[in-house]
C-alpha positions as CSV (number, residue, x, y, z in Angstrom):
1,M,66.5,11.0,-30.2
2,E,64.6,8.8,-27.7
3,K,61.2,7.7,-28.9
4,K,58.2,9.1,-27.0
5,K,57.0,6.7,-24.3
6,D,53.2,6.4,-24.5
7,T,52.5,3.8,-21.8
8,L,53.6,3.5,-18.2
9,F,53.1,0.3,-16.2
10,V,53.4,0.9,-12.4
11,G,53.4,-2.1,-10.1
12,V,53.4,-1.8,-6.4
13,I,55.1,-4.4,-4.2
14,Y,54.5,-5.2,-0.6
15,N,56.4,-8.3,0.4
16,T,55.2,-10.0,-2.8
17,Y,58.4,-10.7,-4.8
18,P,57.2,-14.0,-6.4
19,E,54.1,-12.3,-7.6
20,A,56.2,-9.3,-8.8
21,L,58.3,-11.6,-10.9
22,Q,55.2,-13.0,-12.6
23,F,53.9,-9.5,-13.1
24,L,57.2,-8.5,-14.8
25,K,57.2,-11.6,-17.0
26,S,53.7,-10.8,-18.2
27,T,54.9,-7.4,-19.4
28,E,57.7,-8.8,-21.6
29,S,55.7,-8.7,-24.8
30,F,54.8,-5.0,-24.2
31,R,58.3,-3.7,-23.2
32,N,59.7,-1.6,-26.1
33,D,60.7,2.0,-26.8
34,H,57.2,3.2,-26.3
35,T,56.6,1.8,-22.8
36,L,58.2,2.0,-19.4
37,V,57.8,-0.4,-16.5
38,V,58.3,0.9,-13.0
39,L,58.1,-1.2,-9.8
40,V,57.7,0.7,-6.5
41,D,58.7,-1.4,-3.5
42,N,56.9,-0.6,-0.3
43,S,58.3,-3.8,1.4
44,E,60.2,-4.0,4.7
45,S,61.8,-7.3,3.5
46,V,64.7,-7.9,1.1
47,P,64.1,-8.9,-2.6
48,S,64.6,-12.5,-3.4
49,A,67.7,-13.6,-5.3
50,Q,65.5,-14.8,-8.2
51,F,63.7,-11.4,-8.4
52,S,66.9,-9.4,-8.2
53,G,68.5,-11.6,-10.9
54,Y,65.6,-10.9,-13.2
55,L,66.0,-7.1,-12.7
56,T,69.8,-7.4,-13.4
57,K,69.0,-9.2,-16.7
58,N,66.4,-6.6,-17.7
59,P,67.9,-3.2,-17.0
60,E,65.1,-1.4,-18.8
61,I,62.8,-2.0,-15.8
62,V,62.9,0.7,-13.2
63,F,63.0,-0.5,-9.6
64,L,62.3,2.1,-6.9
65,R,62.6,1.4,-3.1
66,S,60.2,3.7,-1.3
67,G,62.0,3.2,2.0
68,A,58.7,2.7,3.8
69,N,55.2,1.3,3.3
70,L,53.5,4.3,1.5
71,G,50.3,2.5,0.7
72,Y,49.1,1.4,-2.7
73,F,48.3,4.7,-4.5
74,H,50.9,6.7,-2.7
75,G,53.5,4.2,-3.8
76,A,52.2,4.2,-7.4
77,S,52.5,8.0,-7.4
78,K,56.2,7.6,-7.1
79,G,56.3,5.7,-10.4
80,L,54.3,8.4,-12.2
81,E,56.6,11.0,-10.7
82,Y,59.6,9.2,-12.0
83,F,58.1,9.1,-15.5
84,R,57.4,12.8,-15.5
85,K,60.9,13.7,-14.4
86,L,62.4,11.3,-16.9
87,T,60.4,12.5,-19.9
88,G,59.0,15.9,-19.0
89,T,55.6,14.7,-20.1
90,L,52.6,12.6,-19.0
91,P,52.1,9.1,-20.5
92,L,49.1,8.7,-22.7
93,W,48.2,5.6,-20.6
94,T,49.2,4.9,-17.0
95,I,48.4,1.3,-16.0
96,V,48.5,1.0,-12.2
97,G,48.3,-2.4,-10.5
98,N,49.1,-4.5,-7.6
99,V,51.8,-7.1,-8.6
100,D,49.4,-10.0,-8.0
101,I,48.0,-9.4,-11.5
102,E,49.2,-10.6,-14.9
103,F,48.7,-9.2,-18.3
104,S,47.8,-12.3,-20.3
105,D,46.3,-10.7,-23.4
106,P,49.0,-10.0,-26.0
107,E,46.7,-7.5,-27.8
108,M,46.0,-5.5,-24.6
109,I,47.9,-2.3,-25.7
110,E,46.2,-2.3,-29.1
111,K,42.8,-2.7,-27.5
112,I,43.5,0.1,-25.0
113,G,44.5,2.3,-28.0
114,H,41.1,2.0,-29.5
115,F,39.8,4.3,-26.8
116,E,42.4,7.0,-27.3
117,S,40.0,9.5,-28.9
118,V,36.9,8.8,-26.7
119,P,35.7,12.3,-25.6
120,D,36.3,13.1,-21.9
121,L,37.8,9.6,-21.1
122,G,39.5,9.5,-17.8
123,V,39.7,5.8,-16.7
124,I,39.4,2.4,-18.3
125,A,38.3,-0.5,-16.0
126,P,39.5,-3.7,-17.6
127,S,38.0,-7.2,-17.1
128,I,39.9,-8.5,-14.0
129,I,39.4,-12.3,-13.6
130,S,40.0,-13.8,-10.2
131,D,42.0,-17.0,-10.4
132,R,40.5,-18.2,-7.2
133,F,36.8,-17.6,-7.9
134,G,36.6,-17.2,-11.7
135,T,34.7,-14.0,-11.3
136,D,35.2,-10.6,-12.9
137,F,35.9,-7.9,-10.3
138,N,34.6,-5.3,-12.7
139,P,32.5,-3.4,-13.0
140,K,33.3,-2.7,-9.4
141,I,30.6,-0.1,-8.7
142,M,28.0,0.8,-11.3
143,V,26.4,3.8,-9.6
144,R,27.6,6.0,-6.7
145,Y,27.0,4.6,-3.2
146,T,24.3,6.2,-1.2
147,F,25.2,7.8,2.2
148,G,23.3,5.0,3.8
149,K,25.5,2.4,2.2
150,M,28.6,4.2,3.3
151,K,27.3,4.3,6.9
152,F,26.6,0.6,6.7
153,Y,30.3,0.0,5.8
154,N,31.3,2.3,8.7
155,V,29.3,0.1,11.1
156,L,30.5,-3.1,9.5
157,Y,34.2,-2.2,9.8
158,S,33.7,-1.0,13.4
159,C,33.7,-4.6,14.4
160,M,36.3,-7.0,13.0
161,L,34.0,-10.0,13.7
162,F,31.3,-8.6,11.6
163,S,33.6,-7.6,8.8
164,N,35.3,-11.0,8.6
165,L,31.9,-12.7,8.8
166,Y,30.7,-10.6,5.9
167,Q,33.9,-11.3,4.0
168,G,33.6,-15.0,4.6
169,L,30.0,-15.2,3.4
170,S,31.0,-13.4,0.3
171,Y,33.8,-15.9,-0.4
172,M,31.4,-18.8,0.2
173,K,29.0,-17.4,-2.3
174,K,31.7,-17.1,-4.9
175,I,33.0,-20.6,-4.3
176,L,29.5,-22.1,-4.6
177,Q,28.9,-20.2,-7.8
178,R,32.1,-21.5,-9.3
179,L,31.4,-25.1,-8.3
180,T,27.9,-25.0,-9.7
181,R,28.3,-22.7,-12.7
182,G,32.0,-22.5,-13.6
183,E,33.6,-19.2,-14.4
184,Q,31.2,-16.3,-13.9
185,V,32.1,-13.4,-16.2
186,N,29.3,-10.8,-16.1
187,S,26.9,-10.3,-18.9
188,F,28.4,-7.2,-20.4
189,R,29.7,-7.6,-24.0
190,E,30.3,-3.9,-24.9
191,P,32.1,-1.1,-23.1
192,V,29.8,0.7,-20.6
193,E,30.2,3.8,-18.5
194,I,30.4,3.0,-14.7
195,Y,31.0,4.9,-11.5
196,A,34.1,3.2,-10.2
197,P,36.8,0.6,-11.3
198,H,38.2,-2.2,-9.3
199,G,41.4,-1.1,-7.7
200,S,43.7,-4.0,-8.4
201,C,44.3,-2.7,-11.9
202,I,43.3,0.7,-13.2
203,I,44.1,2.2,-16.6
204,F,44.3,6.0,-16.6
205,H,44.1,8.1,-19.7
206,E,46.3,11.2,-19.9
207,N,43.2,13.3,-19.4
208,Y,43.0,12.2,-15.8
209,F,46.3,13.6,-14.7
210,G,46.4,16.4,-17.4
211,K,43.2,17.9,-15.9
212,G,44.5,17.8,-12.3
213,G,43.8,14.3,-11.2
214,T,46.3,12.6,-8.8
215,L,47.2,9.3,-7.1
216,N,47.6,11.1,-3.8
217,H,44.7,9.2,-2.1
218,I,43.0,10.8,0.9
219,S,43.7,7.5,2.9
220,F,46.7,5.4,3.4
221,L,45.1,2.3,2.0
222,F,41.7,1.1,0.6
223,G,38.9,3.1,-0.9
224,E,41.0,3.8,-4.0
225,E,38.1,3.0,-6.3
226,I,35.8,5.7,-4.8
227,F,38.7,8.2,-4.7
228,V,39.2,7.7,-8.5
229,A,35.5,7.8,-9.2
230,E,35.0,11.1,-7.3
231,T,38.1,12.6,-8.9
232,A,36.8,11.7,-12.4
233,I,33.4,13.3,-11.6
234,K,35.1,16.4,-10.4
235,L,37.1,16.6,-13.6
236,G,34.2,15.9,-15.8
237,L,35.7,12.6,-17.1
238,K,34.3,9.2,-17.8
239,V,35.1,5.8,-16.2
240,I,34.5,3.1,-18.8
241,Y,34.4,-0.7,-18.2
242,V,35.9,-2.6,-21.1
243,P,35.2,-6.3,-20.9
244,G,37.4,-7.0,-23.9
245,I,40.5,-6.0,-22.0
246,R,41.2,-9.1,-19.8
247,I,43.6,-9.3,-16.9
248,S,44.3,-12.2,-14.5
249,D,44.3,-11.6,-10.7
250,H,45.9,-13.8,-8.0
251,E,43.7,-12.4,-5.3
252,H,44.9,-11.0,-2.0
253,A,48.6,-12.0,-2.3
254,S,49.7,-9.1,0.0
255,T,46.7,-8.7,2.3
256,G,45.4,-12.3,2.8
257,L,41.8,-13.6,2.6
258,F,40.6,-12.4,6.0
259,L,41.2,-9.1,7.7
260,S,43.7,-8.7,10.5
261,N,43.1,-6.1,13.2
262,R,45.4,-3.7,11.3
263,M,43.7,-4.3,8.0
264,N,40.2,-3.9,9.5
265,R,41.3,-0.5,11.1
266,L,42.6,0.7,7.7
267,Y,39.2,-0.2,6.1
268,L,37.4,1.6,8.8
269,Q,39.6,4.7,8.5
270,S,39.3,4.7,4.7
271,T,35.5,4.5,5.0
272,R,35.4,7.4,7.4
273,D,37.8,9.4,5.2
274,L,35.5,8.8,2.2
275,I,32.4,9.8,4.1
276,R,34.0,13.0,5.4
277,H,35.4,14.1,2.0
278,Y,32.5,13.1,-0.4
279,Y,29.3,12.5,1.7
280,Q,29.2,15.3,4.2
281,K,26.7,17.3,2.1
282,S,24.7,14.3,0.9
């Protein structure tokens, strides 16, 4: 009889096969009878020979071609759907990430397991350290954005010049901080409840999907953090930032540092979708 699989890793690829290969290699110590690793490929390009060779040598990895660019969460939902059809159950933990992250902590699964019985847990936000800037992306959002702040982002993304200027100033600040202070991990030492996790890697407890949560994001791309946060609130579940669970992030492998016209339009559309769905009565 096949052992119950408790943990699902879902990585989403978009023309990032070198990063996907590193992602897979970082899961090697976690791959066993209790885990399943699924890659969902949203790419238009053809997988590299090195990447394909790795898959051939590791047949336990599930590789799904989506046939189109479904977006981050919509692609990830295909991985969860595969798991449910395969096992007839939900995983206890679903770890969703872009493939430009690496799981460098060999005790990660054990650390996640310490939170299994936390009442009303929905989501764990791990410590996600940027290789480029040495900063922790989490906690992403401590408290819910005001309607005014959402309107600010709506104005910001209405002009690509403004949005890229804003992005550039943010990068400059991070670079200067790293040059003067080194790695800047935030001051939290213990787990703390927050509003929203950073989207590059999110760890979902079974409660999130078991109570009706979904990865079917209201937008094609971007804004996943607020979507998860608002879903958790609706379901009466907690989002907890855990600084002791550490993950490495090779930032913006698939989207680039600055916004193209298309990326800027997607940010604007996501902002407007979030305002329409969650802020109309605010």
